[in-house]
C-alpha positions as CSV (number, residue, x, y, z in Angstrom):
1,X,-48.3,-141.0,-93.0
2,X,-50.4,-138.8,-90.8
3,X,-51.5,-141.8,-88.7
4,X,-47.9,-142.8,-88.1
5,X,-47.0,-139.4,-86.7
6,X,-49.9,-139.4,-84.3
7,X,-48.9,-142.9,-83.1
8,X,-45.3,-141.7,-82.5
9,X,-46.3,-138.7,-80.4
10,X,-48.7,-140.8,-78.4
11,X,-45.9,-143.3,-77.6
12,X,-43.6,-140.4,-76.5
13,X,-46.1,-138.9,-74.1
14,X,-46.8,-142.3,-72.6
15,X,-43.1,-142.9,-72.0
16,X,-42.7,-139.4,-70.3
17,X,-45.7,-139.9,-68.1
18,X,-44.4,-143.3,-67.1
19,X,-40.9,-142.0,-66.3
20,X,-42.3,-139.0,-64.3
21,X,-44.6,-141.3,-62.4
22,X,-41.7,-143.6,-61.5
23,X,-39.5,-140.7,-60.3
24,X,-42.2,-139.2,-58.2
25,X,-43.1,-142.6,-57.0
26,X,-39.5,-143.0,-55.8
27,X,-39.4,-139.5,-54.2
28,X,-36.5,-138.2,-56.4
29,X,-35.9,-134.5,-57.1
30,X,-34.5,-132.7,-60.1
31,X,-31.9,-130.0,-60.0
32,X,-32.2,-127.8,-56.9
33,X,-33.9,-124.3,-57.1
34,X,-31.9,-121.1,-57.6
35,X,-32.0,-118.0,-55.4
36,X,-30.6,-114.4,-55.6
37,X,-27.1,-113.8,-54.3
38,X,-26.5,-117.6,-53.6
39,X,-25.2,-120.6,-55.6
40,X,-25.3,-124.3,-55.1
41,X,-22.2,-125.7,-53.5
42,X,-19.7,-126.9,-56.2
43,X,-20.1,-130.6,-55.3
44,X,-23.7,-130.6,-56.3
45,X,-23.5,-128.5,-59.4
46,X,-22.9,-131.4,-61.8
47,X,-25.8,-133.6,-60.7
48,X,-29.3,-133.4,-62.2
49,X,-31.3,-136.0,-60.1
50,X,-31.4,-136.3,-56.4
51,X,-32.9,-139.1,-54.3
52,X,-35.5,-138.4,-51.7
53,X,-34.0,-137.1,-48.5
54,X,-30.9,-135.7,-50.1
55,X,-29.7,-132.5,-48.5
56,X,-27.7,-130.0,-50.6
57,X,-26.0,-126.8,-49.4
58,X,-25.8,-123.3,-50.8
59,X,-23.2,-120.6,-50.4
60,X,-23.1,-116.8,-51.0
61,X,-21.9,-115.6,-54.4
62,X,-18.5,-113.9,-54.7
63,X,-18.4,-110.6,-52.7
64,X,-21.4,-111.5,-50.5
65,X,-21.5,-112.9,-47.0
66,X,-24.2,-114.8,-45.1
67,X,-26.3,-112.8,-42.7
68,X,-29.1,-115.2,-41.6
69,X,-30.9,-118.4,-42.4
70,X,-29.9,-122.0,-43.1
71,X,-27.5,-122.9,-46.0
72,X,-29.2,-126.2,-46.8
73,X,-32.2,-127.4,-48.7
74,X,-33.7,-131.0,-48.6
75,X,-35.4,-133.1,-51.2
76,X,-38.7,-134.2,-49.8
77,X,-41.1,-136.3,-51.9
78,X,-39.8,-134.9,-55.2
79,X,-39.7,-131.2,-53.9
80,X,-36.9,-129.1,-52.4
81,X,-37.5,-127.3,-49.2
82,X,-37.3,-123.5,-49.2
83,X,-33.9,-122.0,-48.7
84,X,-33.7,-119.4,-45.9
85,X,-30.2,-118.3,-46.4
86,X,-29.8,-114.5,-46.8
87,X,-26.6,-112.9,-48.3
88,X,-25.5,-109.3,-48.5
89,X,-22.6,-107.4,-49.9
90,X,-19.3,-107.7,-48.0
91,X,-18.3,-104.3,-46.5
92,X,-14.8,-103.0,-47.0
93,X,-15.1,-100.6,-44.1
94,X,-14.1,-96.9,-44.1
95,X,-11.0,-96.2,-46.2
96,X,-7.9,-94.9,-44.6
97,X,-7.6,-91.1,-44.2
98,X,-5.9,-89.0,-46.8
99,X,-3.5,-86.3,-45.5
100,X,-4.8,-83.0,-46.9
101,X,-7.7,-84.7,-48.7
102,X,-10.7,-87.0,-48.4
103,X,-12.7,-89.6,-50.2
104,X,-16.1,-89.2,-52.0
105,X,-17.9,-92.3,-50.8
106,X,-21.4,-91.6,-52.3
107,X,-21.5,-95.2,-53.7
108,X,-21.0,-96.6,-50.2
109,X,-18.2,-98.8,-48.9
110,X,-19.6,-102.3,-49.7
111,X,-18.4,-104.8,-52.3
112,X,-18.3,-103.3,-55.8
113,X,-18.3,-99.6,-54.7
114,X,-15.8,-97.2,-56.0
115,X,-14.5,-94.3,-53.9
116,X,-12.8,-91.2,-55.4
117,X,-9.9,-89.2,-53.9
118,X,-10.4,-85.4,-53.5
119,X,-7.6,-83.1,-52.3
120,X,-8.2,-80.1,-50.2
121,X,-7.9,-76.6,-51.6
122,X,-4.3,-75.8,-52.5
123,X,-3.4,-79.5,-52.9
124,X,-3.2,-81.9,-55.9
125,X,-2.8,-85.6,-56.3
126,X,0.8,-86.6,-56.5
127,X,0.2,-90.1,-58.0
128,X,-2.3,-91.8,-60.3
129,X,-4.3,-93.4,-57.5
130,X,-7.4,-91.3,-58.1
131,X,-9.9,-94.0,-57.0
132,X,-10.2,-97.3,-55.2
133,X,-12.6,-100.2,-55.5
134,X,-14.1,-102.5,-52.8
135,X,-13.3,-106.1,-53.8
136,X,-13.3,-109.4,-52.0
137,X,-9.9,-108.8,-50.5
138,X,-10.7,-105.2,-49.5
139,X,-9.8,-101.9,-51.1
140,X,-7.7,-102.0,-54.3
141,X,-4.6,-99.9,-54.9
142,X,-2.7,-97.7,-52.5
143,X,-3.8,-94.6,-50.5
144,X,-3.4,-91.5,-52.7
145,X,-1.1,-88.6,-51.8
146,X,-2.2,-85.0,-51.9
147,X,0.7,-82.6,-52.1
148,X,0.8,-78.8,-51.9
149,X,0.5,-76.8,-55.1
150,X,3.8,-75.6,-56.5
151,X,3.8,-72.0,-57.6
152,X,7.4,-72.3,-58.9
153,X,9.7,-69.3,-59.1
154,X,8.6,-66.0,-57.6
155,X,8.4,-62.9,-59.9
156,X,11.6,-60.8,-60.1
157,X,11.6,-57.0,-59.6
158,X,13.9,-54.1,-60.5
159,X,16.3,-52.9,-57.9
160,X,15.2,-55.7,-55.5
161,X,15.0,-59.4,-55.0
162,X,13.0,-62.1,-53.2
163,X,14.4,-64.2,-50.3
164,X,13.5,-67.5,-52.1
165,X,14.0,-68.4,-55.8
166,X,12.1,-71.6,-56.6
167,X,9.8,-74.4,-55.5
168,X,7.4,-72.2,-53.5
169,X,4.5,-74.2,-52.2
170,X,0.9,-73.4,-51.3
171,X,0.6,-70.8,-48.5
172,X,4.4,-70.3,-48.4
173,X,5.5,-66.6,-48.2
174,X,8.2,-64.8,-50.1
175,X,9.8,-61.6,-48.7
176,X,11.2,-58.8,-51.0
177,X,13.9,-56.3,-50.1
178,X,15.5,-53.5,-52.1
179,X,19.1,-53.6,-53.2
180,X,20.2,-50.7,-51.0
181,X,18.9,-47.8,-48.8
182,X,18.6,-45.4,-51.7
183,X,15.5,-47.3,-52.9
184,X,12.1,-47.4,-51.2
185,X,10.0,-50.5,-51.2
186,X,6.6,-49.6,-52.5
187,X,3.8,-52.1,-51.9
188,X,3.6,-55.3,-49.8
189,X,7.0,-56.8,-48.8
190,X,5.4,-60.3,-48.6
191,X,3.6,-62.3,-51.3
192,X,2.1,-65.8,-50.9
193,X,1.7,-68.8,-53.1
194,X,-2.1,-69.2,-53.8
195,X,-4.2,-72.3,-54.3
196,X,-4.4,-71.7,-58.1
197,X,-0.6,-71.7,-58.4
198,X,-0.2,-68.0,-58.7
199,X,1.4,-65.4,-56.3
200,X,-0.8,-62.9,-54.5
201,X,-0.8,-60.0,-54.1
202,X,1.3,-58.5,-56.9
203,X,5.0,-58.0,-56.0
204,X,6.3,-54.6,-54.8
205,X,8.5,-52.1,-56.6
206,X,11.9,-50.6,-55.5
207,X,11.9,-46.9,-56.4
208,X,13.8,-43.8,-55.5
209,X,11.3,-41.4,-53.7
210,X,12.3,-37.8,-52.9
211,X,10.0,-34.9,-52.3
212,X,11.1,-31.2,-52.7
213,X,11.2,-28.7,-50.0
214,X,7.5,-27.6,-49.5
215,X,6.8,-23.9,-49.4
216,X,3.6,-22.3,-48.1
217,X,3.5,-18.5,-48.1
218,X,3.0,-16.7,-44.8
219,X,3.7,-19.9,-42.8
220,X,6.5,-21.7,-41.0
221,X,7.4,-25.3,-40.6
222,X,7.0,-26.6,-37.1
223,X,7.8,-30.4,-37.7
224,X,9.8,-32.3,-40.2
225,X,13.2,-31.8,-41.8
226,X,14.9,-32.8,-45.1
227,X,15.7,-35.0,-46.7
228,X,12.1,-35.9,-47.5
229,X,11.9,-39.6,-48.3
230,X,8.9,-41.9,-48.7
231,X,6.3,-41.3,-45.9
232,X,8.3,-38.4,-44.4
233,X,6.0,-35.7,-43.1
234,X,6.0,-32.0,-42.3
235,X,3.7,-29.8,-40.2
236,X,3.0,-26.1,-40.9
237,X,1.4,-23.3,-39.0
238,X,0.4,-19.8,-40.3
239,X,2.2,-16.7,-39.1
240,X,0.5,-14.3,-36.7
241,X,-2.4,-12.5,-38.3
242,X,-3.0,-15.3,-40.9
243,X,-5.5,-18.2,-40.9
244,X,-4.9,-21.6,-42.5
245,X,-7.2,-23.3,-44.9
246,X,-6.6,-27.0,-45.6
247,X,-4.5,-29.7,-43.8
248,X,-1.5,-28.6,-41.8
249,X,0.3,-32.0,-42.2
250,X,1.8,-33.2,-45.5
251,X,3.2,-36.6,-46.3
252,X,5.8,-37.5,-49.0
253,X,4.3,-40.1,-51.3
254,X,5.3,-41.7,-54.6
255,X,3.8,-38.8,-56.6
256,X,4.9,-36.0,-54.3
257,X,3.3,-34.3,-51.3
258,X,-0.1,-35.3,-50.2
259,X,-2.7,-33.9,-49.6
260,X,-2.7,-30.5,-51.5
261,X,-0.8,-27.6,-49.8
262,X,-2.9,-25.5,-47.5
263,X,-3.0,-21.7,-47.8
264,X,-2.5,-19.0,-45.2
265,X,-4.8,-16.0,-45.7
266,X,-4.6,-12.6,-43.9
267,X,-7.2,-12.1,-41.2
268,X,-9.5,-9.1,-42.0
269,X,-8.7,-6.4,-39.4
270,X,-12.4,-5.3,-39.3
271,X,-13.2,-8.7,-37.8
272,X,-10.8,-8.3,-34.9
273,X,-12.6,-8.0,-31.6
274,X,-11.5,-5.0,-29.4
275,X,-12.3,-4.2,-25.8
276,X,-12.7,-0.5,-24.9
277,X,-10.0,0.6,-22.4
278,X,-11.3,1.2,-18.9
279,X,-10.4,4.7,-17.5
280,X,-9.0,4.9,-14.1
281,X,-9.6,8.7,-13.8
282,X,-12.5,9.4,-11.4
283,X,-15.4,11.3,-12.9
284,X,-15.5,14.9,-11.5
285,X,-18.4,15.4,-9.3
286,X,-20.8,18.3,-10.0
287,X,-21.0,21.5,-7.9
288,X,-24.4,22.2,-6.3
289,X,-25.5,25.9,-6.3
290,X,-28.2,26.7,-3.8
291,X,-29.8,30.1,-3.6
292,X,-31.5,31.1,-0.4
293,X,-32.3,34.1,1.8
294,X,-29.3,36.1,3.0
295,X,-27.7,34.1,5.7
296,X,-24.4,32.9,6.6
297,X,-23.7,29.2,6.8
298,X,-20.4,27.5,6.9
299,X,-20.2,24.1,5.1
300,X,-17.0,22.2,5.7
301,X,-15.9,19.4,3.3
302,X,-12.9,17.3,3.2
303,X,-11.2,19.5,0.7
304,X,-12.8,23.0,0.3
305,X,-15.6,25.0,1.9
306,X,-16.5,28.4,0.5
307,X,-19.1,30.7,2.2
308,X,-20.6,33.8,0.6
309,X,-23.6,35.9,1.6
310,X,-26.8,34.5,0.1
311,X,-25.1,31.6,-1.8
312,X,-23.5,28.6,-0.4
313,X,-21.1,26.6,-2.7
314,X,-20.5,23.1,-1.9
315,X,-17.8,21.7,-4.0
316,X,-16.4,18.2,-4.2
317,X,-13.1,18.2,-5.8
318,X,-11.1,15.3,-7.2
319,X,-10.9,12.6,-4.7
320,X,-13.2,14.5,-2.2
321,X,-14.6,12.5,0.6
322,X,-18.1,13.5,1.8
323,X,-18.8,12.7,5.5
324,X,-22.2,11.9,6.8
325,X,-22.3,15.3,8.6
326,X,-21.6,17.2,5.4
327,X,-24.3,15.3,3.5
328,X,-26.9,16.2,6.2
329,X,-25.9,19.8,6.0
330,X,-26.3,19.9,2.2
331,X,-29.7,18.2,2.4
332,X,-30.8,20.8,5.1
333,X,-29.8,23.6,2.7
334,X,-31.5,22.1,-0.3
335,X,-34.8,21.1,1.2
336,X,-36.2,24.7,2.1
337,X,-35.4,25.9,-1.4
338,X,-37.2,23.0,-3.0
339,X,-40.2,23.4,-0.8
340,X,-40.4,27.1,-1.5
341,X,-40.4,26.5,-5.3
342,X,-43.5,24.3,-5.1
343,X,-45.5,26.6,-2.7
Protein backbone atom coordinates (compact mmCIF):
# COMPACT_ATOMS: atom_id res chain seq x y z
CA UNK A 1 0.00 0.00 0.00
CA UNK A 2 2.79 2.39 0.97
CA UNK A 3 4.61 1.65 -2.28
CA UNK A 4 1.55 2.45 -4.33
CA UNK A 5 1.26 5.94 -2.82
CA UNK A 6 4.87 6.74 -3.52
CA UNK A 7 4.40 5.66 -7.09
CA UNK A 8 1.31 7.87 -7.44
CA UNK A 9 3.04 11.00 -6.12
CA UNK A 10 5.98 10.37 -8.36
CA UNK A 11 3.79 10.18 -11.44
CA UNK A 12 2.02 13.50 -10.50
CA UNK A 13 5.27 15.35 -10.09
CA UNK A 14 6.50 14.09 -13.39
CA UNK A 15 3.37 15.23 -15.17
CA UNK A 16 3.60 18.75 -13.55
CA UNK A 17 7.19 19.15 -14.53
CA UNK A 18 6.45 18.08 -18.04
CA UNK A 19 3.54 20.49 -18.41
CA UNK A 20 5.54 23.38 -16.96
CA UNK A 21 8.40 22.65 -19.22
CA UNK A 22 6.16 22.59 -22.23
CA UNK A 23 4.54 25.91 -21.32
CA UNK A 24 7.85 27.60 -20.69
CA UNK A 25 9.13 26.07 -23.80
CA UNK A 26 6.33 27.63 -25.76
CA UNK A 27 6.79 31.07 -23.95
CA UNK A 28 3.30 31.19 -22.49
CA UNK A 29 2.40 33.26 -19.37
CA UNK A 30 -0.06 32.67 -16.59
CA UNK A 31 -2.50 35.26 -15.23
CA UNK A 32 -0.99 38.80 -15.26
CA UNK A 33 0.42 40.41 -12.08
CA UNK A 34 -1.66 42.66 -9.80
CA UNK A 35 -0.70 46.23 -8.76
CA UNK A 36 -2.05 48.78 -6.25
CA UNK A 37 -4.88 51.08 -7.41
CA UNK A 38 -5.07 49.36 -10.86
CA UNK A 39 -6.99 46.41 -12.30
CA UNK A 40 -6.69 44.29 -15.42
CA UNK A 41 -8.93 45.41 -18.23
CA UNK A 42 -12.24 43.47 -18.22
CA UNK A 43 -11.53 41.63 -21.50
CA UNK A 44 -8.55 39.85 -19.94
CA UNK A 45 -9.98 39.10 -16.51
CA UNK A 46 -11.42 35.67 -17.51
CA UNK A 47 -8.28 34.23 -19.13
CA UNK A 48 -5.66 32.25 -17.22
CA UNK A 49 -2.97 31.51 -19.84
CA UNK A 50 -1.50 33.92 -22.35
CA UNK A 51 0.73 33.16 -25.33
CA UNK A 52 4.18 34.64 -25.66
CA UNK A 53 4.01 38.22 -26.95
CA UNK A 54 0.51 38.83 -25.66
CA UNK A 55 -0.05 42.42 -24.49
CA UNK A 56 -2.66 43.18 -21.82
CA UNK A 57 -3.85 46.55 -20.54
CA UNK A 58 -4.64 47.84 -17.10
CA UNK A 59 -6.87 50.67 -15.88
CA UNK A 60 -7.21 52.62 -12.64
CA UNK A 61 -9.67 51.39 -10.07
CA UNK A 62 -12.86 53.28 -9.39
CA UNK A 63 -12.24 56.79 -8.07
CA UNK A 64 -8.65 56.92 -9.34
CA UNK A 65 -7.20 58.50 -12.45
CA UNK A 66 -3.94 57.76 -14.34
CA UNK A 67 -1.11 60.22 -13.72
CA UNK A 68 1.91 58.64 -15.44
CA UNK A 69 3.35 55.48 -17.00
CA UNK A 70 2.12 52.94 -19.54
CA UNK A 71 -1.14 51.07 -19.16
CA UNK A 72 0.13 47.85 -20.84
CA UNK A 73 2.18 44.82 -19.85
CA UNK A 74 3.60 42.17 -22.29
CA UNK A 75 4.16 38.43 -21.90
CA UNK A 76 7.80 37.77 -22.76
CA UNK A 77 9.21 34.24 -22.47
CA UNK A 78 6.74 33.26 -19.79
CA UNK A 79 7.08 36.51 -17.76
CA UNK A 80 5.07 39.72 -17.73
CA UNK A 81 6.87 43.02 -18.14
CA UNK A 82 6.64 45.47 -15.24
CA UNK A 83 3.67 47.84 -15.29
CA UNK A 84 4.59 51.53 -15.00
CA UNK A 85 1.08 52.92 -14.73
CA UNK A 86 0.53 55.21 -11.70
CA UNK A 87 -2.96 56.08 -10.42
CA UNK A 88 -4.09 58.57 -7.80
CA UNK A 89 -7.37 59.62 -6.25
CA UNK A 90 -9.63 61.71 -8.40
CA UNK A 91 -10.01 65.26 -6.98
CA UNK A 92 -13.46 66.81 -6.63
CA UNK A 93 -12.04 70.31 -6.33
CA UNK A 94 -13.03 72.99 -3.85
CA UNK A 95 -16.66 72.80 -2.80
CA UNK A 96 -18.96 75.76 -3.53
CA UNK A 97 -19.12 78.55 -0.98
CA UNK A 98 -21.72 78.54 1.77
CA UNK A 99 -23.42 81.86 2.49
CA UNK A 100 -22.83 82.67 6.18
CA UNK A 101 -20.83 79.45 6.60
CA UNK A 102 -17.88 77.32 5.47
CA UNK A 103 -16.72 73.70 5.05
CA UNK A 104 -14.34 71.72 7.25
CA UNK A 105 -12.08 70.09 4.62
CA UNK A 106 -9.54 68.49 6.99
CA UNK A 107 -9.93 65.18 5.05
CA UNK A 108 -9.05 66.86 1.78
CA UNK A 109 -11.08 67.16 -1.42
CA UNK A 110 -10.11 63.96 -3.23
CA UNK A 111 -12.15 60.84 -3.89
CA UNK A 112 -13.61 59.33 -0.70
CA UNK A 113 -13.17 62.49 1.43
CA UNK A 114 -16.04 63.86 3.51
CA UNK A 115 -16.48 67.58 4.15
CA UNK A 116 -18.65 69.01 6.92
CA UNK A 117 -20.69 72.25 6.83
CA UNK A 118 -20.12 74.79 9.62
CA UNK A 119 -22.30 77.90 9.95
CA UNK A 120 -20.95 81.22 11.17
CA UNK A 121 -21.81 82.56 14.62
CA UNK A 122 -25.49 83.45 14.83
CA UNK A 123 -26.47 81.08 12.00
CA UNK A 124 -27.73 77.47 11.93
CA UNK A 125 -28.23 74.84 9.22
CA UNK A 126 -31.68 75.16 7.66
CA UNK A 127 -31.66 71.69 6.03
CA UNK A 128 -30.23 68.21 6.67
CA UNK A 129 -27.24 68.55 4.34
CA UNK A 130 -24.61 68.63 7.04
CA UNK A 131 -21.88 66.93 4.97
CA UNK A 132 -20.93 66.00 1.41
CA UNK A 133 -18.75 63.18 0.03
CA UNK A 134 -16.36 63.25 -2.93
CA UNK A 135 -17.42 60.46 -5.31
CA UNK A 136 -16.67 59.58 -8.90
CA UNK A 137 -19.26 62.01 -10.20
CA UNK A 138 -18.22 64.79 -7.79
CA UNK A 139 -19.66 66.06 -4.52
CA UNK A 140 -22.81 64.34 -3.31
CA UNK A 141 -25.93 66.13 -2.15
CA UNK A 142 -26.73 69.84 -2.32
CA UNK A 143 -25.04 72.86 -0.88
CA UNK A 144 -26.26 73.43 2.70
CA UNK A 145 -28.03 76.63 3.77
CA UNK A 146 -27.11 78.61 6.89
CA UNK A 147 -29.93 80.83 8.15
CA UNK A 148 -29.93 83.43 10.92
CA UNK A 149 -30.89 82.34 14.44
CA UNK A 150 -34.51 83.13 15.26
CA UNK A 151 -34.98 84.70 18.71
CA UNK A 152 -38.76 84.57 18.33
CA UNK A 153 -41.00 87.04 20.15
CA UNK A 154 -39.39 89.89 22.13
CA UNK A 155 -40.22 90.15 25.86
CA UNK A 156 -43.18 92.31 26.85
CA UNK A 157 -43.00 95.16 29.41
CA UNK A 158 -45.56 96.99 31.57
CA UNK A 159 -46.79 100.35 30.30
CA UNK A 160 -44.82 99.97 27.05
CA UNK A 161 -44.39 97.87 23.94
CA UNK A 162 -41.81 96.80 21.29
CA UNK A 163 -42.03 97.87 17.65
CA UNK A 164 -41.86 94.22 16.45
CA UNK A 165 -43.74 91.24 17.82
CA UNK A 166 -42.24 88.03 16.32
CA UNK A 167 -39.67 86.33 14.09
CA UNK A 168 -36.73 88.46 15.27
CA UNK A 169 -33.52 87.21 13.66
CA UNK A 170 -29.85 87.39 14.68
CA UNK A 171 -28.51 90.97 15.03
CA UNK A 172 -31.98 92.40 14.40
CA UNK A 173 -32.91 95.20 16.84
CA UNK A 174 -36.19 95.87 18.64
CA UNK A 175 -37.15 99.34 19.93
CA UNK A 176 -39.34 99.93 23.00
CA UNK A 177 -41.52 102.94 23.74
CA UNK A 178 -43.78 103.82 26.67
CA UNK A 179 -47.53 104.05 26.25
CA UNK A 180 -47.72 107.81 26.95
CA UNK A 181 -45.71 110.79 28.20
CA UNK A 182 -46.58 110.18 31.84
CA UNK A 183 -44.14 107.25 31.85
CA UNK A 184 -40.37 107.42 31.64
CA UNK A 185 -38.36 104.76 29.79
CA UNK A 186 -35.73 103.47 32.19
CA UNK A 187 -32.95 101.45 30.55
CA UNK A 188 -31.91 100.89 26.92
CA UNK A 189 -34.58 101.59 24.34
CA UNK A 190 -33.07 99.04 21.92
CA UNK A 191 -32.39 95.33 22.47
CA UNK A 192 -30.88 92.89 19.96
CA UNK A 193 -31.26 89.24 19.02
CA UNK A 194 -28.05 87.45 20.11
CA UNK A 195 -26.28 84.46 18.57
CA UNK A 196 -27.59 82.09 21.26
CA UNK A 197 -31.22 82.96 20.49
CA UNK A 198 -31.73 85.32 23.44
CA UNK A 199 -32.29 89.09 23.58
CA UNK A 200 -29.62 91.35 24.98
CA UNK A 201 -29.50 93.52 27.02
CA UNK A 202 -32.52 93.14 29.28
CA UNK A 203 -35.57 95.13 28.12
CA UNK A 204 -36.31 98.55 29.69
CA UNK A 205 -39.08 99.55 32.14
CA UNK A 206 -41.73 102.25 31.80
CA UNK A 207 -42.13 103.98 35.17
CA UNK A 208 -43.56 107.21 36.53
CA UNK A 209 -40.62 109.21 37.94
CA UNK A 210 -41.24 112.41 39.92
CA UNK A 211 -38.95 114.09 42.43
CA UNK A 212 -40.18 116.44 45.20
CA UNK A 213 -39.17 120.07 45.50
CA UNK A 214 -35.63 120.05 46.93
CA UNK A 215 -34.98 122.26 49.98
CA UNK A 216 -31.56 123.29 51.23
CA UNK A 217 -31.43 125.70 54.18
CA UNK A 218 -29.70 129.03 53.66
CA UNK A 219 -29.57 128.57 49.87
CA UNK A 220 -31.41 129.55 46.74
CA UNK A 221 -32.10 127.71 43.48
CA UNK A 222 -30.39 129.31 40.48
CA UNK A 223 -31.28 126.70 37.80
CA UNK A 224 -34.11 124.23 37.24
CA UNK A 225 -37.84 124.41 37.82
CA UNK A 226 -40.71 121.99 38.51
CA UNK A 227 -42.09 119.57 37.56
CA UNK A 228 -39.03 117.46 38.22
CA UNK A 229 -39.10 114.43 35.91
CA UNK A 230 -36.49 111.78 35.20
CA UNK A 231 -33.03 113.34 34.66
CA UNK A 232 -34.27 116.87 35.46
CA UNK A 233 -31.67 118.87 37.37
CA UNK A 234 -31.43 121.85 39.72
CA UNK A 235 -28.48 124.01 40.77
CA UNK A 236 -28.18 125.76 44.15
CA UNK A 237 -25.94 128.39 45.65
CA UNK A 238 -25.60 129.48 49.27
CA UNK A 239 -26.76 132.85 50.53
CA UNK A 240 -24.27 135.57 51.35
CA UNK A 241 -22.25 134.72 54.42
CA UNK A 242 -22.68 130.95 53.94
CA UNK A 243 -20.37 128.36 52.43
CA UNK A 244 -21.52 125.21 50.53
CA UNK A 245 -20.28 121.71 51.32
CA UNK A 246 -21.12 119.09 48.67
CA UNK A 247 -22.28 119.21 45.04
CA UNK A 248 -24.32 122.21 43.91
CA UNK A 249 -26.08 120.23 41.12
CA UNK A 250 -28.78 117.60 41.81
CA UNK A 251 -30.35 115.22 39.27
CA UNK A 252 -33.75 113.53 39.52
CA UNK A 253 -33.22 109.75 39.35
CA UNK A 254 -35.44 106.71 39.73
CA UNK A 255 -34.84 106.68 43.50
CA UNK A 256 -34.97 110.46 44.02
CA UNK A 257 -32.40 113.22 43.96
CA UNK A 258 -28.77 112.32 43.45
CA UNK A 259 -26.20 112.94 44.82
CA UNK A 260 -26.96 113.77 48.47
CA UNK A 261 -28.07 117.30 49.26
CA UNK A 262 -25.29 119.79 50.05
CA UNK A 263 -25.28 122.00 53.16
CA UNK A 264 -24.79 125.73 53.57
CA UNK A 265 -22.86 126.62 56.75
CA UNK A 266 -22.41 130.11 58.16
CA UNK A 267 -18.97 131.53 57.66
CA UNK A 268 -17.19 132.27 61.03
CA UNK A 269 -16.97 136.10 61.40
CA UNK A 270 -13.52 135.82 63.04
CA UNK A 271 -12.18 134.44 59.81
CA UNK A 272 -13.24 137.43 57.77
CA UNK A 273 -10.33 139.44 56.45
CA UNK A 274 -10.54 143.21 57.21
CA UNK A 275 -8.38 146.05 55.95
CA UNK A 276 -7.73 149.02 58.32
CA UNK A 277 -9.21 152.26 57.05
CA UNK A 278 -6.72 154.76 55.69
CA UNK A 279 -7.01 158.21 57.37
CA UNK A 280 -7.03 161.21 55.12
CA UNK A 281 -6.34 163.65 57.99
CA UNK A 282 -2.74 164.98 57.88
CA UNK A 283 -0.66 164.27 60.97
CA UNK A 284 -0.10 167.57 62.91
CA UNK A 285 3.47 168.64 62.73
CA UNK A 286 5.37 169.33 65.99
CA UNK A 287 6.34 172.74 67.24
CA UNK A 288 10.07 173.43 67.69
CA UNK A 289 11.05 175.42 70.76
CA UNK A 290 14.52 176.94 70.57
CA UNK A 291 16.07 178.78 73.54
CA UNK A 292 18.87 181.17 72.78
CA UNK A 293 20.33 184.48 74.07
CA UNK A 294 18.06 187.45 74.08
CA UNK A 295 17.68 188.53 70.56
CA UNK A 296 14.93 189.39 68.31
CA UNK A 297 14.43 187.38 65.11
CA UNK A 298 11.45 187.25 62.90
CA UNK A 299 10.57 183.93 61.30
CA UNK A 300 7.90 183.97 58.69
CA UNK A 301 5.98 180.82 57.71
CA UNK A 302 3.17 180.31 55.34
CA UNK A 303 0.63 180.44 58.15
CA UNK A 304 1.91 181.96 61.46
CA UNK A 305 5.13 183.55 62.73
CA UNK A 306 5.37 184.49 66.45
CA UNK A 307 8.42 186.38 67.78
CA UNK A 308 9.19 186.81 71.48
CA UNK A 309 12.24 187.97 73.30
CA UNK A 310 14.62 185.11 73.98
CA UNK A 311 12.41 182.44 72.42
CA UNK A 312 11.46 181.87 68.86
CA UNK A 313 8.42 179.70 68.14
CA UNK A 314 8.20 178.18 64.73
CA UNK A 315 4.87 176.59 64.29
CA UNK A 316 3.57 174.58 61.32
CA UNK A 317 -0.13 174.41 61.45
CA UNK A 318 -2.51 172.19 59.57
CA UNK A 319 -1.70 172.26 55.93
CA UNK A 320 1.39 174.52 56.51
CA UNK A 321 3.78 174.87 53.62
CA UNK A 322 7.50 175.32 54.61
CA UNK A 323 9.49 177.26 52.07
CA UNK A 324 13.22 176.69 51.53
CA UNK A 325 13.94 180.08 53.07
CA UNK A 326 12.01 179.28 56.23
CA UNK A 327 13.81 175.95 56.56
CA UNK A 328 17.22 177.62 56.30
CA UNK A 329 16.27 180.12 58.99
CA UNK A 330 15.16 177.35 61.33
CA UNK A 331 18.42 175.44 60.83
CA UNK A 332 20.38 178.62 61.50
CA UNK A 333 18.58 179.09 64.82
CA UNK A 334 18.98 175.48 65.92
CA UNK A 335 22.62 174.94 65.05
CA UNK A 336 24.17 177.45 67.64
CA UNK A 337 22.05 176.01 70.41
CA UNK A 338 23.12 172.46 69.62
CA UNK A 339 26.78 173.45 69.33
CA UNK A 340 26.63 175.30 72.65
CA UNK A 341 25.22 172.18 74.41
CA UNK A 342 28.18 170.02 73.40
CA UNK A 343 30.89 172.64 74.27
